[in-house]
FINU-687638 format. One record per atom (N, C-alpha, C, O): residue number from 1; residue in three letters; atom name; y, z, x. Coordinates in Angstrom, 3 decimals. Atoms other than C-alpha are relative to their C-alpha. Example, Ala and Ser with C-alpha at 12.3 -4.5 7.8 and 13.67 -1.06 7.14 Angstrom:
2
- bator,vexmar,migu,py,pz,px
- 1,ALA,N,-1.190,0.000,0.890 .
- 1,ALA,CA,-4.500,7.800,12.300 .
- 1,ALA,C,1.200,0.000,0.900 .
- 1,ALA,O,1.181,0.665,1.936 .
- 2,SER,N,-1.190,-0.060,-0.820 .
- 2,SER,CA,-1.060,7.140,13.670 .
- 2,SER,C,1.090,0.730,-0.770 .
- 2,SER,O,2.198,0.899,-0.261 .
This chain:
78
- bator,vexmar,migu,py,pz,px
- 1,MET,N,-1.549,-0.498,0.915 .
- 1,MET,CA,0.268,0.511,-0.181 .
- 1,MET,C,0.695,-0.407,1.507 .
- 1,MET,O,0.328,-0.179,2.660 .
- 2,LYS,N,-0.665,0.169,-0.530 .
- 2,LYS,CA,2.772,-0.755,1.307 .
- 2,LYS,C,1.887,0.425,-0.074 .
- 2,LYS,O,2.689,-0.195,-0.772 .
- 3,ILE,N,-0.582,-0.671,1.234 .
- 3,ILE,CA,5.654,1.750,1.078 .
- 3,ILE,C,1.702,-0.831,0.417 .
- 3,ILE,O,1.978,-1.026,1.601 .
- 4,ILE,N,-0.388,0.528,-0.280 .
- 4,ILE,CA,8.918,-0.095,0.445 .
- 4,ILE,C,1.996,1.431,0.163 .
- 4,ILE,O,1.703,2.618,0.016 .
- 5,LYS,N,-1.149,-1.273,-0.003 .
- 5,LYS,CA,12.859,2.470,0.739 .
- 5,LYS,C,1.033,-1.919,-0.249 .
- 5,LYS,O,0.858,-3.059,0.179 .
- 6,ILE,N,-1.093,0.549,0.063 .
- 6,ILE,CA,15.709,0.498,-0.232 .
- 6,ILE,C,1.377,0.721,-0.313 .
- 6,ILE,O,1.767,1.472,-1.207 .
- 7,LEU,N,-1.804,-0.964,-0.409 .
- 7,LEU,CA,19.227,1.843,0.547 .
- 7,LEU,C,1.209,-0.314,-0.515 .
- 7,LEU,O,1.515,-1.505,-0.576 .
- 8,GLY,N,-1.292,0.598,0.154 .
- 8,GLY,CA,22.446,1.727,-0.488 .
- 8,GLY,C,0.959,0.802,-1.873 .
- 8,GLY,O,0.602,1.045,-3.026 .
- 9,THR,N,-1.042,-0.532,0.714 .
- 9,THR,CA,25.278,3.122,-2.531 .
- 9,THR,C,1.200,-0.071,-1.732 .
- 9,THR,O,2.186,0.392,-2.304 .
- 10,GLY,N,0.184,0.659,1.682 .
- 10,GLY,CA,25.048,1.328,-6.009 .
- 10,GLY,C,0.578,-0.948,0.372 .
- 10,GLY,O,0.711,-1.343,-0.786 .
- 11,CYS,N,-0.563,1.349,0.220 .
- 11,CYS,CA,26.700,-1.768,-5.261 .
- 11,CYS,C,-0.259,-0.686,-0.503 .
- 11,CYS,O,-1.333,-0.548,-1.090 .
- 12,ALA,N,0.620,1.590,0.529 .
- 12,ALA,CA,26.610,-5.374,-6.479 .
- 12,ALA,C,-1.060,-0.917,0.639 .
- 12,ALA,O,-1.423,-2.004,0.189 .
- 13,LYS,N,-0.262,1.045,-1.131 .
- 13,LYS,CA,25.199,-6.490,-3.145 .
- 13,LYS,C,-1.867,0.915,-0.439 .
- 13,LYS,O,-2.918,0.289,-0.575 .
- 14,TYR,N,0.644,-0.412,0.076 .
- 14,TYR,CA,22.865,-3.462,-3.793 .
- 14,TYR,C,-1.710,0.208,-1.304 .
- 14,TYR,O,-2.902,0.514,-1.287 .
- 15,LYS,N,1.208,0.065,0.764 .
- 15,LYS,CA,21.464,-3.924,-7.114 .
- 15,LYS,C,-1.276,-1.028,0.058 .
- 15,LYS,O,-2.445,-0.696,-0.136 .
- 16,ALA,N,0.159,1.018,-0.307 .
- 16,ALA,CA,20.720,-7.910,-6.296 .
- 16,ALA,C,-1.107,1.168,0.783 .
- 16,ALA,O,-1.848,1.533,-0.130 .
- 17,VAL,N,1.121,0.103,-1.199 .
- 17,VAL,CA,18.232,-6.386,-3.494 .
- 17,VAL,C,-1.050,0.504,-0.630 .
- 17,VAL,O,-2.211,0.201,-0.353 .
- 18,THR,N,1.047,-0.970,0.547 .
- 18,THR,CA,16.637,-3.738,-5.971 .
- 18,THR,C,-0.771,-0.784,-1.040 .
- 18,THR,O,-1.942,-0.417,-1.140 .
- 19,SER,N,0.319,0.400,0.165 .
- 19,SER,CA,16.071,-6.342,-8.323 .
- 19,SER,C,-0.933,-1.538,0.538 .
- 19,SER,O,-1.708,-2.338,0.014 .
- 20,LEU,N,0.822,1.393,-1.220 .
- 20,LEU,CA,14.816,-9.107,-5.516 .
- 20,LEU,C,-0.819,0.706,-0.163 .
- 20,LEU,O,-1.432,0.408,-1.188 .
- 21,VAL,N,0.787,-0.574,-0.864 .
- 21,VAL,CA,12.775,-6.865,-4.262 .
- 21,VAL,C,-1.643,0.191,-1.349 .
- 21,VAL,O,-2.843,-0.037,-1.193 .
- 22,GLN,N,0.973,-0.052,0.546 .
- 22,GLN,CA,11.064,-6.058,-7.496 .
- 22,GLN,C,-0.277,-1.314,-1.090 .
- 22,GLN,O,-0.794,-1.697,-2.139 .
- 23,ASP,N,0.145,1.648,0.587 .
- 23,ASP,CA,10.905,-9.128,-8.780 .
- 23,ASP,C,-1.022,-0.555,1.057 .
- 23,ASP,O,-2.139,-0.624,0.545 .
- 24,VAL,N,1.384,0.484,-0.665 .
- 24,VAL,CA,8.516,-10.565,-5.815 .
- 24,VAL,C,-0.957,1.164,-0.086 .
- 24,VAL,O,-1.992,0.691,0.382 .
- 25,VAL,N,0.791,-0.593,0.194 .
- 25,VAL,CA,6.542,-7.642,-6.403 .
- 25,VAL,C,-0.670,0.454,-1.041 .
- 25,VAL,O,-1.399,1.446,-1.070 .
- 26,ASN,N,0.520,0.027,1.351 .
- 26,ASN,CA,5.686,-8.183,-9.928 .
- 26,ASN,C,-1.506,-0.931,0.206 .
- 26,ASN,O,-2.729,-0.851,0.096 .
- 27,GLU,N,0.462,1.496,0.368 .
- 27,GLU,CA,5.336,-11.927,-9.544 .
- 27,GLU,C,-1.823,-0.106,1.178 .
- 27,GLU,O,-2.801,-0.828,0.979 .
- 28,ASN,N,1.181,0.832,-0.911 .
- 28,ASN,CA,2.567,-11.837,-6.341 .
- 28,ASN,C,-0.781,1.625,-0.103 .
- 28,ASN,O,-1.193,2.342,0.809 .
- 29,ASN,N,0.724,-1.743,0.046 .
- 29,ASN,CA,1.062,-8.259,-7.929 .
- 29,ASN,C,-0.192,0.569,1.674 .
- 29,ASN,O,-1.334,0.941,1.941 .
- 30,ILE,N,0.041,-0.381,-1.047 .
- 30,ILE,CA,1.677,-7.237,-4.285 .
- 30,ILE,C,-0.378,2.090,-0.231 .
- 30,ILE,O,0.066,2.447,-1.322 .
- 31,ASN,N,0.525,-1.102,0.104 .
- 31,ASN,CA,0.407,-3.388,-4.181 .
- 31,ASN,C,1.036,1.066,0.680 .
- 31,ASN,O,0.324,1.422,1.620 .
- 32,ALA,N,-1.369,-0.546,-0.312 .
- 32,ALA,CA,3.517,-1.343,-3.103 .
- 32,ALA,C,0.800,1.158,-1.188 .
- 32,ALA,O,0.986,1.045,-2.399 .
- 33,HIS,N,-1.092,-0.385,0.753 .
- 33,HIS,CA,5.864,1.664,-3.762 .
- 33,HIS,C,1.421,-0.593,0.070 .
- 33,HIS,O,1.760,-1.545,0.774 .
- 34,ILE,N,-1.419,0.340,-0.161 .
- 34,ILE,CA,9.434,1.397,-4.319 .
- 34,ILE,C,0.801,0.742,-0.345 .
- 34,ILE,O,0.929,1.134,-1.505 .
- 35,GLU,N,-0.907,-1.409,0.081 .
- 35,GLU,CA,11.985,3.953,-3.576 .
- 35,GLU,C,1.796,-0.508,0.062 .
- 35,GLU,O,2.406,-1.092,0.957 .
- 36,LYS,N,-1.469,0.194,-0.282 .
- 36,LYS,CA,15.619,3.654,-4.298 .
- 36,LYS,C,0.156,1.073,0.703 .
- 36,LYS,O,-0.545,2.078,0.586 .
- 37,VAL,N,-0.541,-1.186,-0.820 .
- 37,VAL,CA,17.709,5.706,-1.611 .
- 37,VAL,C,1.218,-0.052,-0.486 .
- 37,VAL,O,1.727,-1.172,-0.447 .
- 38,GLU,N,-1.352,0.195,0.374 .
- 38,GLU,CA,21.162,6.640,-3.091 .
- 38,GLU,C,1.327,0.700,0.941 .
- 38,GLU,O,2.481,0.491,1.318 .
- 39,ASP,N,-1.204,-1.413,-0.564 .
- 39,ASP,CA,22.771,9.550,-1.546 .
- 39,ASP,C,0.132,-0.633,1.390 .
- 39,ASP,O,-0.857,-1.149,1.911 .
- 40,ILE,N,-1.129,0.497,-1.639 .
- 40,ILE,CA,25.024,8.437,1.999 .
- 40,ILE,C,-1.143,1.200,1.047 .
- 40,ILE,O,-1.993,1.058,1.927 .
- 41,THR,N,0.756,-1.066,-1.099 .
- 41,THR,CA,23.742,11.836,3.405 .
- 41,THR,C,-1.920,-0.548,0.438 .
- 41,THR,O,-2.355,-0.248,1.550 .
- 42,GLU,N,1.544,0.247,-0.226 .
- 42,GLU,CA,19.662,10.517,3.382 .
- 42,GLU,C,0.519,-1.343,0.804 .
- 42,GLU,O,0.364,-1.169,2.012 .
- 43,ILE,N,0.054,0.800,-0.338 .
- 43,ILE,CA,20.707,7.065,4.212 .
- 43,ILE,C,0.550,-0.390,1.451 .
- 43,ILE,O,0.179,-1.356,2.117 .
- 44,LEU,N,-0.107,-0.649,-1.243 .
- 44,LEU,CA,22.461,8.412,7.304 .
- 44,LEU,C,-0.919,0.076,0.546 .
- 44,LEU,O,-0.750,-0.580,1.574 .
- 45,THR,N,0.529,-0.917,-0.642 .
- 45,THR,CA,19.330,10.124,8.471 .
- 45,THR,C,-1.079,-1.705,0.882 .
- 45,THR,O,-1.440,-1.795,2.055 .
- 46,PHE,N,0.125,1.224,-0.326 .
- 46,PHE,CA,17.943,6.279,8.676 .
- 46,PHE,C,0.992,-0.955,1.326 .
- 46,PHE,O,0.433,-1.516,2.269 .
- 47,ASN,N,-0.539,0.405,-1.506 .
- 47,ASN,CA,20.503,4.918,11.361 .
- 47,ASN,C,0.281,-1.161,-0.317 .
- 47,ASN,O,0.424,-1.972,0.598 .
- 48,VAL,N,-0.382,0.769,-0.162 .
- 48,VAL,CA,21.381,2.425,9.407 .
- 48,VAL,C,1.347,-0.437,-0.753 .
- 48,VAL,O,1.433,-0.141,-1.945 .
- 49,MET,N,-1.599,-0.099,0.408 .
- 49,MET,CA,25.658,1.224,9.021 .
- 49,MET,C,-0.236,-0.862,-0.614 .
- 49,MET,O,-1.222,-0.262,-1.042 .
- 50,ALA,N,0.144,0.270,0.972 .
- 50,ALA,CA,25.191,-1.523,6.550 .
- 50,ALA,C,-1.034,-0.475,-0.524 .
- 50,ALA,O,-1.970,-1.081,-0.004 .
- 51,THR,N,0.544,-0.628,0.933 .
- 51,THR,CA,23.871,-0.968,3.641 .
- 51,THR,C,-0.012,-1.210,-1.224 .
- 51,THR,O,1.022,-0.930,-1.830 .
- 52,PRO,N,1.657,-0.220,1.198 .
- 52,PRO,CA,21.801,-2.753,0.752 .
- 52,PRO,C,-1.115,-0.449,1.881 .
- 52,PRO,O,-1.156,-1.468,2.571 .
- 53,ALA,N,0.955,0.203,-0.779 .
- 53,ALA,CA,19.082,-2.096,3.536 .
- 53,ALA,C,-1.668,-0.339,-0.623 .
- 53,ALA,O,-1.930,-0.243,-1.822 .
- 54,VAL,N,1.474,-0.362,0.578 .
- 54,VAL,CA,15.148,-2.385,3.149 .
- 54,VAL,C,-0.716,0.768,1.053 .
- 54,VAL,O,-0.411,1.096,2.200 .
- 55,ILE,N,1.563,-0.800,-1.246 .
- 55,ILE,CA,12.141,-0.690,4.929 .
- 55,ILE,C,-0.863,-0.221,-0.385 .
- 55,ILE,O,-1.045,-0.029,-1.587 .
- 56,ILE,N,1.316,0.563,0.593 .
- 56,ILE,CA,9.279,-1.831,4.504 .
- 56,ILE,C,-1.012,0.956,1.621 .
- 56,ILE,O,-0.981,0.674,2.819 .
- 57,ASP,N,1.373,-0.679,-0.384 .
- 57,ASP,CA,6.365,0.579,5.993 .
- 57,ASP,C,0.945,0.747,2.092 .
- 57,ASP,O,0.538,0.834,3.250 .
- 58,SER,N,-0.361,-1.283,-0.494 .
- 58,SER,CA,9.240,2.980,7.679 .
- 58,SER,C,0.800,-1.392,1.240 .
- 58,SER,O,1.784,-0.818,1.706 .
- 59,ILE,N,-0.854,0.803,-0.663 .
- 59,ILE,CA,10.838,-0.416,10.098 .
- 59,ILE,C,1.048,-0.776,-0.902 .
- 59,ILE,O,1.001,-1.213,-2.052 .
- 60,ILE,N,-1.055,0.280,1.385 .
- 60,ILE,CA,13.843,-1.463,8.740 .
- 60,ILE,C,0.251,-1.770,0.360 .
- 60,ILE,O,0.480,-2.273,1.460 .
- 61,ALA,N,0.520,1.068,-0.678 .
- 61,ALA,CA,13.416,-5.085,8.246 .
- 61,ALA,C,1.220,-0.537,-0.606 .
- 61,ALA,O,1.161,-1.612,-0.009 .
- 62,ILE,N,-1.134,0.230,0.467 .
- 62,ILE,CA,17.090,-5.987,6.288 .
- 62,ILE,C,1.121,0.698,-0.221 .
- 62,ILE,O,0.937,1.737,-0.854 .
- 63,LYS,N,-1.277,-0.993,-0.183 .
- 63,LYS,CA,20.298,-4.468,6.483 .
- 63,LYS,C,1.521,-1.278,-0.438 .
- 63,LYS,O,1.604,-2.506,-0.423 .
- 64,GLY,N,-0.944,0.256,0.320 .
- 64,GLY,CA,23.417,-5.246,5.492 .
- 64,GLY,C,0.489,-1.515,-1.062 .
- 64,GLY,O,1.617,-1.964,-0.858 .
- 65,ARG,N,0.376,1.554,0.632 .
- 65,ARG,CA,22.890,-8.814,3.025 .
- 65,ARG,C,-0.692,0.210,-0.986 .
- 65,ARG,O,-1.154,1.316,-1.266 .
- 66,VAL,N,1.300,-0.177,1.629 .
- 66,VAL,CA,20.680,-9.823,-0.476 .
- 66,VAL,C,-1.144,-1.116,1.340 .
- 66,VAL,O,-0.361,-1.303,2.270 .
- 67,PRO,N,0.758,0.524,0.094 .
- 67,PRO,CA,18.010,-11.855,0.976 .
- 67,PRO,C,-0.500,-1.432,-0.745 .
- 67,PRO,O,0.088,-1.756,-1.777 .
- 68,SER,N,0.323,0.601,0.620 .
- 68,SER,CA,16.131,-14.723,0.117 .
- 68,SER,C,-1.718,0.319,-0.768 .
- 68,SER,O,-2.328,1.232,-0.212 .
- 69,LYS,N,0.388,-0.641,0.418 .
- 69,LYS,CA,13.323,-14.423,-2.201 .
- 69,LYS,C,-1.025,0.135,1.203 .
- 69,LYS,O,-1.370,1.179,1.757 .
- 70,SER,N,1.045,0.484,-0.867 .
- 70,SER,CA,10.820,-16.156,0.164 .
- 70,SER,C,0.171,0.715,1.147 .
- 70,SER,O,-0.724,0.578,1.981 .
- 71,GLU,N,-0.402,-0.611,-1.646 .
- 71,GLU,CA,12.344,-14.068,3.241 .
- 71,GLU,C,-0.684,1.131,-0.989 .
- 71,GLU,O,-1.648,1.448,-0.292 .
- 72,VAL,N,0.218,-1.428,0.302 .
- 72,VAL,CA,11.346,-10.709,0.760 .
- 72,VAL,C,-1.746,-0.368,0.422 .
- 72,VAL,O,-2.359,0.101,1.381 .
- 73,PHE,N,1.429,-0.111,0.699 .
- 73,PHE,CA,7.714,-11.810,-0.421 .
- 73,PHE,C,-0.071,-0.465,1.722 .
- 73,PHE,O,-0.716,0.517,2.091 .
- 74,GLU,N,0.369,-0.191,-1.262 .
- 74,GLU,CA,7.519,-13.002,4.020 .
- 74,GLU,C,-0.425,0.742,0.394 .
- 74,GLU,O,-1.429,0.716,1.106 .
- 75,LEU,N,0.099,-1.409,-0.499 .
- 75,LEU,CA,8.062,-9.276,4.345 .
- 75,LEU,C,-0.611,0.263,-0.366 .
- 75,LEU,O,-1.511,0.517,0.434 .
- 76,LEU,N,1.618,-1.025,0.443 .
- 76,LEU,CA,5.539,-7.765,2.379 .
- 76,LEU,C,-1.323,-1.124,-0.270 .
- 76,LEU,O,-2.007,-1.263,-1.284 .
- 77,THR,N,1.506,0.745,-0.563 .
- 77,THR,CA,2.664,-10.151,3.605 .
- 77,THR,C,-0.274,-0.136,0.969 .
- 77,THR,O,-1.307,-0.685,1.353 .
- 78,GLN,N,0.389,0.370,-1.527 .
- 78,GLN,CA,3.067,-10.078,6.927 .
- 78,GLN,C,-1.291,1.362,0.181 .
- 78,GLN,O,-1.905,1.494,1.239 .
């Protein structure tokens, strides 16, 4: 099971990334647990200065931008 953390403070890009990741997981039946991290203090513990960020299995995969659907799929199926 993939552990996915999406970091952000609720901005439009954060919501877009959250929706995109959930769509990819659902459409491809990927076994994953998605956790939204919105608390700024907790976000800072990941040493990420640009949000939204996506962390997959403790590795920062995306930060500061909205990825494409195909990029998310590739990251989740590696």
